[in-house]
PAROKE-232096 format. One record per atom (N, C-alpha, C, O): residue in three letters; z, y, x. Coordinates in steps of 0.05 Angstrom, whole numbers, padded with zeros to 5 digits, always signed. Atoms other than C-alpha are relative to their C-alpha. Layout:
<rs>
ALAZYX/...
</rs>
This chain:
<rs>
MET-00011-00012-00024/MET+01628+03002+03318/MET+00029+00007-00003/MET+00045+00002+00014/LEU-00028-00008+00005/LEU+01691+03030+03287/LEU+00018-00024+00000/LEU+00040-00023+00011/ILE-00017+00024+00001/ILE+01718+02961+03272/ILE+00005-00012+00027/ILE+00027-00019+00034/SER-00003+00012-00026/SER+01705+02934+03341/SER+00018+00018+00018/SER+00034+00008+00034/ASN-00018-00018-00015/ASN+01738+02996+03371/ASN+00029-00002-00008/ASN+00047-00004+00008/LEU-00027+00002+00011/LEU+01798+02990+03326/LEU+00014-00025+00010/LEU+00037-00025+00016/LEU-00011+00026-00008/LEU+01808+02918+03347/LEU+00000-00004+00030/LEU+00005-00026+00040/GLY-00002+00002-00029/GLY+01803+02934+03421/GLY-00023-00014+00013/GLY-00020-00025+00035/GLN+00023+00014-00011/GLN+01734+02905+03432/GLN-00020+00019+00012/GLN-00042+00011+00019/SER+00018-00019-00012/SER+01704+02968+03460/SER+00016+00019+00017/SER+00040+00021+00014/GLN-00013-00018-00018/GLN+01720+03018+03514/GLN-00004+00029-00009/GLN+00001+00047+00007/ASN+00004-00027+00010/ASN+01703+03079+03471/ASN+00026+00016+00002/ASN+00046+00008-00011/PRO-00025-00015-00003/PRO+01754+03132+03491/PRO+00011+00014-00025/PRO+00034+00022-00026/GLU-00009-00013+00025/GLU+01757+03162+03421/GLU+00021-00017-00014/GLU+00039-00006-00027/LEU-00018+00018+00014/LEU+01793+03101+03394/LEU+00015-00016+00021/LEU+00003-00033+00034/ASN-00016+00014-00020/ASN+01849+03075+03437/ASN+00008-00028-00010/ASN+00023-00030-00030/PRO-00007+00027+00010/PRO+01854+02999+03429/PRO+00030-00006+00002/PRO+00040-00024-00011/GLN-00028+00004-00002/GLN+01927+03004+03450/GLN+00016+00015-00022/GLN+00040+00011-00025/ALA-00014-00015+00021/ALA+01943+03051+03392/ALA+00011-00018-00021/ALA+00000-00040-00026/LYS-00013+00016+00021/LYS+01988+03025+03338/LYS-00006+00011-00028/LYS+00000-00001-00048/TYR+00009-00013+00024/TYR+01961+03073+03285/TYR-00030+00004+00003/TYR-00039+00009+00025/GLN+00028-00006-00002/GLN+01889+03082+03269/GLN-00009+00015-00025/GLN-00005+00006-00048/THR+00011-00015+00022/THR+01858+03136+03226/THR-00028-00011-00005/THR-00043-00019+00013/ILE+00026+00010+00008/ILE+01796+03116+03188/ILE-00017+00023-00011/ILE-00008+00037-00029/ARG+00019-00019+00011/ARG+01737+03162+03177/ARG-00016-00015-00021/ARG-00037-00026-00015/ARG+00011+00016+00021/ARG+01720+03132+03111/ARG-00025+00012-00011/ARG-00029+00036-00014/LYS+00024-00008+00016/LYS+01653+03134+03077/LYS+00010+00008-00027/LYS+00031-00001-00036/PRO-00009-00008+00027/PRO+01656+03166+03008/PRO-00002-00023-00020/PRO-00018-00042-00016/GLY+00002+00019+00022/GLY+01668+03125+02946/GLY+00009-00029+00007/GLY+00024-00033+00025/ASP-00007+00029-00003/ASP+01673+03049+02941/ASP-00007-00009+00029/ASP+00007-00026+00039/ALA+00007+00009-00027/ALA+01637+03041+03009/ALA+00023+00005+00019/ALA+00027-00011+00037/GLY-00023-00006-00017/GLY+01697+03074+03042/GLY+00023-00019-00004/GLY+00037-00027+00015/ILE-00022+00019+00006/ILE+01746+03028+03007/ILE-00007-00027+00012/ILE+00010-00040+00024/TYR+00009+00026-00011/TYR+01705+02966+03026/TYR+00003+00000+00031/TYR+00011-00020+00043/GLN-00003-00003-00029/GLN+01704+02992+03098/GLN+00029-00003+00008/GLN+00035-00018+00027/THR-00029+00002-00006/THR+01780+03000+03098/THR+00010-00029-00004/THR+00025-00039+00013/VAL-00010+00027+00006/VAL+01792+02931+03067/VAL-00011-00019+00022/VAL+00003-00038+00030/GLU+00011+00017-00022/GLU+01746+02899+03120/GLU+00016+00004+00025/GLU+00022-00016+00039/ILE-00017-00005-00023/ILE+01787+02932+03175/ILE+00027-00013-00004/ILE+00038-00025+00015/MET-00025+00013+00005/MET+01851+02908+03142/MET-00002-00030+00004/MET+00016-00042+00015/ARG+00004+00029-00003/ARG+01823+02838+03139/ARG-00001-00008+00030/ARG+00011-00028+00037/ARG+00002+00006-00028/ARG+01807+02840+03213/ARG+00027+00003+00014/ARG+00033-00013+00032/ILE-00027-00003-00011/ILE+01876+02865+03230/ILE+00017-00024-00007/ILE+00031-00036+00011/LYS-00014+00024+00009/LYS+01906+02808+03189/LYS-00008-00024+00017/LYS+00009-00039+00027/GLU+00009+00023-00016/GLU+01863+02757+03226/GLU+00011+00002+00028/GLU+00017-00019+00040/ARG-00009-00004-00027/ARG+01885+02786+03292/ARG+00030-00006+00002/ARG+00040-00018+00022/TYR-00030+00002-00002/TYR+01960+02787+03276/TYR+00011-00026-00010/TYR+00033-00033-00002/LYS-00011+00025+00011/LYS+01969+02722+03238/LYS+00005-00021+00022/LYS+00020-00040+00017/ILE-00003+00020-00021/ILE+01964+02684+03304/ILE+00018+00011+00023/ILE+00021-00003+00043/LYS-00017-00011-00021/LYS+02010+02729+03345/LYS+00027-00015-00001/LYS+00038-00018-00023/PRO-00025+00015+00000/PRO+02072+02690+03367/PRO+00023+00014-00014/PRO+00038+00001-00028/TRP-00023-00013+00013/TRP+02121+02743+03343/TRP-00003+00001-00030/TRP+00017+00001-00044/VAL+00004+00001+00029/VAL+02089+02744+03274/VAL+00007-00027-00011/VAL+00021-00030-00031/ILE-00006+00028+00008/ILE+02093+02668+03269/ILE+00030-00004+00000/ILE+00042-00016-00018/GLU-00029+00004-00002/GLU+02166+02669+03293/GLU+00014+00015-00022/GLU+00033+00004-00034/LEU-00013-00015+00021/LEU+02185+02724+03244/LEU-00004-00014-00027/LEU+00016-00017-00042/ALA+00005+00014+00026/ALA+02152+02688+03185/ALA+00017-00025-00002/ALA+00028-00030-00024/ARG-00016+00025+00001/ARG+02186+02623+03203/ARG+00030+00006-00003/ARG+00044-00009-00017/LYS-00028-00008+00003/LYS+02253+02658+03209/LYS+00006+00008-00029/LYS+00026+00001-00041/ILE-00004-00008+00028/ILE+02244+02690+03141/ILE+00002-00024-00019/ILE+00020-00024-00035/VAL+00000+00023+00019/VAL+02229+02624+03106/VAL+00024-00019+00006/VAL+00035-00031-00013/THR-00023+00017-00005/THR+02283+02584+03143/THR+00026+00012-00008/THR+00044-00001-00018/ASP-00024-00014+00009/ASP+02336+02636+03129/ASP+00004-00002-00030/ASP+00027+00000-00039/ARG-00002+00002+00030/ARG+02320+02629+03055/ARG-00005-00029-00010/ARG-00007-00033-00034/ASN+00004+00028+00007/ASN+02310+02553+03057/ASN-00024-00003-00018/ASN-00023-00018-00038/ALA+00025+00000+00016/ALA+02240+02563+03029/ALA-00017-00023+00009/ALA-00032-00021+00029/VAL+00014+00025-00008/VAL+02210+02493+03031/VAL-00029-00001-00011/VAL-00047-00007+00004/THR+00027+00002+00012/THR+02151+02497+02983/THR-00016+00026+00006/THR-00005+00046+00013/GLU+00017-00024-00004/GLU+02092+02544+02990/GLU+00008+00023-00018/GLU+00010+00046-00008/ILE-00007-00022+00018/ILE+02111+02584+02929/ILE+00027+00012+00008/ILE+00030+00036+00005/ASP-00025-00011-00009/ASP+02182+02591+02955/ASP-00004+00016+00026/ASP+00010+00036+00029/GLN+00005-00016-00024/GLN+02154+02615+03022/GLN-00013+00026-00006/GLN-00007+00047+00006/ILE+00012-00026+00009/ILE+02110+02667+02987/ILE+00022+00018-00010/ILE+00023+00042-00004/ARG-00022-00016+00012/ARG+02170+02690+02948/ARG+00019+00010+00021/ARG+00029+00033+00020/ALA-00018-00007-00021/ALA+02213+02691+03011/ALA-00011+00024+00016/ALA+00004+00043+00022/VAL+00013-00023-00014/VAL+02164+02737+03048/VAL+00001+00025-00017/VAL+00008+00047-00008/PHE-00001-00022+00019/PHE+02158+02781+02987/PHE+00028+00012-00002/PHE+00031+00036+00001/ASN-00028-00010+00002/ASN+02234+02786+02979/ASN+00010+00012+00026/ASN+00025+00032+00025/TRP-00008-00012-00026/TRP+02244+02799+03053/TRP-00011+00028+00003/TRP+00004+00046+00011/MET+00012-00027-00002/MET+02196+02858+03051/MET+00013+00019-00019/MET+00018+00042-00012/LYS-00012-00017+00021/LYS+02226+02885+02987/LYS+00029+00007+00007/LYS+00039+00029+00001/GLY-00028-00005-00006/GLY+02298+02879+03013/GLY+00015+00002-00026/GLY+00011-00013-00045/THR-00015-00005+00025/THR+02346+02905+02961/THR-00009+00027-00011/THR-00022+00043+00002/GLU+00008-00025+00013/GLU+02337+02962+02912/GLU+00011+00024+00015/GLU-00003+00044+00018/SER-00012-00022-00014/SER+02384+03006+02952/SER-00009+00002+00029/SER-00006+00022+00042/LYS+00008-00001-00028/LYS+02357+02986+03020/LYS-00024-00019+00005/LYS-00021-00042+00013/PRO+00024+00017-00004/PRO+02285+02959+03023/PRO-00004-00004+00030/PRO+00001+00014+00047/ASN+00006+00004-00028/ASN+02265+02927+03089/ASN-00025+00016+00008/ASN-00026+00027+00030/ILE+00024-00015-00005/ILE+02196+02960+03084/ILE-00003+00020-00023/ILE-00010+00012-00045/LEU+00001-00021+00021/LEU+02198+03026+03045/LEU-00029+00010-00003/LEU-00043+00014+00017/TYR+00026-00012+00005/TYR+02135+03053+03012/TYR+00001+00030+00007/TYR+00017+00045-00003/VAL+00003-00028-00008/VAL+02115+03119+03045/VAL-00030+00005+00002/VAL-00045-00010+00014/LYS+00029-00007+00001/LYS+02047+03153+03034/LYS-00010+00007+00028/LYS+00006+00014+00046/ASP+00013-00009-00024/ASP+01998+03167+03090/ASP+00001+00031+00001/ASP+00007+00043-00019/PRO+00002-00030-00001/PRO+01993+03239+03116/PRO-00022+00010-00020/PRO-00041-00004-00025/HIS+00019-00011+00019/HIS+01956+03284+03067/HIS-00028+00000+00010/HIS-00034+00008+00033/ASP+00029+00001-00006/ASP+01881+03273+03066/ASP-00008-00017+00024/ASP-00028-00011+00037/VAL+00006+00017-00023/VAL+01884+03219+03120/VAL+00004-00029-00009/VAL+00023-00036-00022/GLU-00003+00029+00004/GLU+01872+03144+03115/GLU+00009-00011+00026/GLU-00005-00011+00046/LEU-00013+00010-00024/LEU+01919+03113+03165/LEU+00007-00029-00004/LEU+00019-00036-00024/LEU-00008+00028+00001/LEU+01926+03039+03179/LEU+00019-00004+00023/LEU+00014+00004+00046/GLN-00020+00007-00020/GLN+01987+03015+03216/GLN-00003-00029+00007/GLN-00008-00046-00010/PHE-00002+00028-00007/PHE+01990+02951+03256/PHE+00027-00010-00008/PHE+00046+00006-00009/PRO-00026+00010+00010/PRO+02046+02905+03233/PRO+00024+00007+00016/PRO+00046+00011+00005/GLU-00025-00006-00015/GLU+02093+02920+03291/GLU+00010+00028-00006/GLU+00034+00034-00004/VAL-00008-00028+00008/VAL+02093+02994+03270/VAL+00014-00001-00027/VAL+00035+00012-00031/THR-00012+00002+00026/THR+02108+02976+03198/THR+00028-00012+00002/THR+00046-00002-00012/ILE-00027+00012-00003/ILE+02166+02932+03220/ILE+00019+00019+00015/ILE+00041+00023+00006/ARG-00017-00018-00016/ARG+02192+02982+03272/ARG+00009+00024-00017/ARG+00033+00031-00016/THR-00007-00024+00016/THR+02190+03042+03225/THR+00012-00007-00027/THR+00024+00010-00041/ARG-00009+00010+00026/ARG+02206+03000+03163/ARG-00012+00016-00022/ARG+00000+00020-00043/THR+00014-00015+00020/THR+02155+03042+03125/THR-00030-00006+00001/THR-00040-00017+00021/GLY+00029+00002+00001/GLY+02083+03040+03104/GLY-00010+00004-00029/GLY+00005+00002-00048/ASP+00012-00003+00027/ASP+02036+03054+03046/ASP-00010-00027-00008/ASP-00004-00048+00004/CYS+00008+00026+00012/CYS+02003+03000+03004/CYS-00017-00017+00020/CYS-00014-00041+00021/ASP+00016+00016-00018/ASP+01952+02980+03057/ASP+00016-00012+00023/ASP+00011-00034+00032/ASP-00018+00010-00021/ASP+02006+02973+03110/ASP+00017-00023-00010/ASP+00021-00043+00004/HIS-00015+00022+00013/HIS+02048+02930+03063/HIS-00018-00024-00002/HIS-00009-00047+00005/ALA+00018+00023+00004/ALA+01988+02887+03048/ALA-00007-00013+00027/ALA-00009-00038+00029/ILE+00007+00012-00027/ILE+01969+02878+03122/ILE+00024-00016+00010/ILE+00020-00039+00019/LEU-00023+00015-00010/LEU+02040+02857+03140/LEU+00005-00025-00016/LEU+00008-00046-00004/SER-00006+00023+00017/SER+02052+02811+03081/SER-00021-00022+00004/SER-00014-00046+00006/SER+00021+00021-00003/SER+01985+02776+03089/SER+00000-00012+00028/SER-00005-00036+00030/SER-00002+00012-00027/SER+01994+02768+03164/SER+00023-00020+00001/SER+00020-00042+00013/LEU-00022+00019+00000/LEU+02062+02736+03154/LEU-00006-00025-00016/LEU-00001-00047-00006/LEU+00006+00024+00017/LEU+02038+02690+03098/LEU-00021-00017+00013/LEU-00018-00042+00014/GLU+00021+00017-00012/GLU+01975+02668+03134/GLU+00010-00013+00026/GLU+00000-00035+00033/SER-00012+00013-00024/SER+02017+02653+03197/SER+00015-00025-00009/SER+00020-00043+00008/LEU-00012+00024+00011/LEU+02051+02602+03152/LEU-00020-00019-00012/LEU-00012-00040-00024/GLY+00021+00017+00011/GLY+01984+02572+03131/GLY-00006+00004-00029/GLY-00018-00012-00042/ILE+00005-00006+00028/ILE+01983+02605+03063/ILE-00023+00019-00003/ILE-00022+00041+00008/PRO+00023-00018+00003/PRO+01916+02634+03043/PRO+00007+00026-00016/PRO+00022+00025-00035/THR-00004-00025+00014/THR+01915+02707+03022/THR-00026+00015-00004/THR-00046+00009+00010/LYS+00022-00019+00004/LYS+01867+02759+02996/LYS+00013+00028-00005/LYS+00037+00030-00011/PHE-00009-00027+00008/PHE+01872+02834+02986/PHE-00012+00006-00027/PHE-00036+00002-00031/ARG+00010-00008+00026/ARG+01866+02857+02914/ARG+00000+00031-00001/ARG+00020+00043+00004/ILE+00002-00029+00003/ILE+01841+02928+02904/ILE-00004+00006-00030/ILE-00018-00008-00044/VAL+00000-00006+00028/VAL+01851+02961+02837/VAL-00003+00030-00005/VAL+00003+00046+00012/SER+00001-00028+00009/SER+01837+03025+02799/SER+00014+00000-00027/SER+00011-00018-00043/TYR-00014-00002+00025/TYR+01881+03048+02742/TYR-00011+00022-00018/TYR-00002+00025-00041/ASN+00012-00021+00016/ASN+01837+03105+02717/ASN-00030-00004-00001/ASN-00043-00006+00019/ALA+00029+00004+00003/ALA+01767+03095+02689/ALA-00014+00024+00013/ALA-00006+00047+00011/GLY+00016-00020-00013/GLY+01715+03133+02728/GLY+00010+00009+00027/GLY-00003+00024+00041/ARG-00010-00006-00027/ARG+01758+03137+02791/ARG-00004-00024+00018/ARG-00006-00046+00008/GLY+00002+00021-00020/GLY+01752+03097+02854/GLY+00025-00017+00001/GLY+00045-00012-00014/PHE-00023+00017-00004/PHE+01800+03043+02876/PHE+00023+00017+00011/PHE+00019+00035+00028/GLN-00024-00017-00007/GLN+01871+03071+02884/GLN+00022-00016+00013/GLN+00041-00004+00024/HIS-00023+00016-00010/HIS+01915+03013+02906/HIS-00010-00027+00011/HIS-00030-00037+00002/VAL+00006+00027-00011/VAL+01914+02949+02947/VAL+00026-00015+00004/VAL+00046-00003+00011/TYR-00023+00017-00005/TYR+01962+02891+02951/TYR-00009-00028+00006/TYR-00032-00035+00002/THR+00006+00028-00008/THR+01965+02819+02975/THR+00003-00018-00025/THR+00020-00015-00042/ILE-00004+00023+00018/ILE+01953+02759+02931/ILE+00000-00025+00018/ILE-00015-00026+00038/ALA-00003+00024-00016/ALA+01972+02690+02958/ALA-00005-00024-00017/ALA+00003-00025-00041/ARG+00006+00024+00016/ARG+01949+02621+02937/ARG+00019-00023+00007/ARG+00025-00029+00030/SER-00016+00024-00003/SER+01993+02561+02925/SER-00008-00019-00022/SER-00009-00011-00046/ARG+00008+00021+00019/ARG+01970+02497+02891/ARG-00023+00009-00018/ARG-00023+00004-00042/GLY+00024-00008+00015/GLY+01904+02528+02870/GLY+00004+00025-00017/GLY-00016+00034-00030/GLN-00005-00024+00016/GLN+01936+02589+02836/GLN+00005+00024+00018/GLN+00019+00021+00039/TRP-00005-00025-00015/TRP+01935+02661+02862/TRP+00023+00015-00013/TRP+00024+00019-00037/TYR-00024-00015+00009/TYR+02000+02700+02858/TYR+00000+00028+00012/TYR-00004+00031+00036/PRO-00002-00028-00011/PRO+02005+02776+02864/PRO+00027+00003+00014/PRO+00048-00007+00005/ALA-00023-00005-00016/ALA+02054+02798+02917/ALA+00000+00030+00009/ALA-00003+00036+00032/ASP+00000-00029-00004/ASP+02056+02874+02910/ASP+00028+00009+00008/ASP+00045+00013-00010/THR-00027-00008-00010/THR+02115+02895+02953/THR+00006+00030-00002/THR+00027+00038+00007/THR-00004-00029+00001/THR+02107+02969+02939/THR+00012+00010-00026/THR+00020+00033-00028/LEU-00010-00009+00026/LEU+02132+02970+02867/LEU+00030-00004-00002/LEU+00040-00026-00003/PRO-00029+00002+00002/PRO+02206+02987+02863/PRO+00009-00015-00025/PRO+00000-00010-00047/GLY-00013+00014+00023/GLY+02247+02940+02819/GLY-00017-00021-00013/GLY-00008-00034-00032/LYS+00017+00020+00012/LYS+02189+02894+02804/LYS+00002-00027+00015/LYS+00001-00027+00040/PRO-00004+00026-00013/PRO+02197+02819+02817/PRO-00026-00012+00011/PRO-00048-00002+00005/PHE+00023+00015-00010/PHE+02151+02771+02854/PHE-00017-00009-00024/PHE-00007-00017-00044/GLY+00018+00009+00020/GLY+02089+02756+02813/GLY-00008+00022-00020/GLY-00026+00018-00036/TYR+00006-00022+00018/TYR+02089+02822+02776/TYR-00024+00016+00010/TYR-00027+00021+00034/GLU+00021-00019-00006/GLU+02027+02865+02774/GLU-00006+00016-00025/GLU-00004+00006-00048/ARG+00007-00018+00022/ARG+02008+02924+02731/ARG-00025-00012-00014/ARG-00043-00021+00000/SER+00022+00012+00015/SER+01961+02901+02676/SER-00020+00021-00010/SER-00040+00014-00022/ASN+00017-00021+00011/ASN+01930+02968+02660/ASN-00022+00010+00019/ASN-00030+00033+00018/TYR+00021-00008-00018/TYR+01878+02968+02715/TYR-00027+00001-00015/TYR-00031-00014-00035/THR+00027-00002+00012/THR+01807+02988+02697/THR-00021-00015+00016/THR-00042-00022+00006/ARG+00018+00016-00018/ARG+01775+02953+02757/ARG+00018-00015+00019/ARG+00040-00006+00027/LYS-00014+00014-00022/LYS+01798+02900+02806/LYS-00020-00018+00014/LYS-00039-00029+00002/GLU+00017+00018-00017/GLU+01765+02862+02863/GLU+00018-00012+00021/GLU+00039-00001+00028/GLU-00016+00014-00020/GLU+01790+02814+02915/GLU-00017-00006+00025/GLU-00041-00012+00024/TYR+00013+00004-00026/TYR+01773+02806+02989/TYR+00018-00016+00018/TYR+00010-00022+00041/
</rs>
């Protein structure tokens, strides 16, 4: 019910389908993370076919003369990262004790978002270019739930991490000290 409301498939007045932000009343533990990732996946599916997303993605790759798939993945990654002194999409946490998902137009308009917002936008852009993506969720502390999510993208049978939230880290970098990881 929550997912259908979020995506505008219900008339439930509690969740406005026109809203650009959506708070998630998450279940506790891993079930809540899986719930969030499923909603992220549905947002990505909805946005990857929007004409403005397709146009933006094509502009990003043509401006960078990115011909191959791997060059296109790198181009989207670098566009989101911007420069060290001026990122195009800055990492900003959600409000305290709130799980908030932004639709891609909010992330672009505000030029901010947390890890799930970065992942939704990057995966929407990449999939609009025909590049398969998944969300990778990771934990860095044993005994704790998942703490981070980012996009991975496939080119020529290989999956590449595209974590746009890590300052100063290049395309393909991912922290190796995770204690758990899963992909969706």
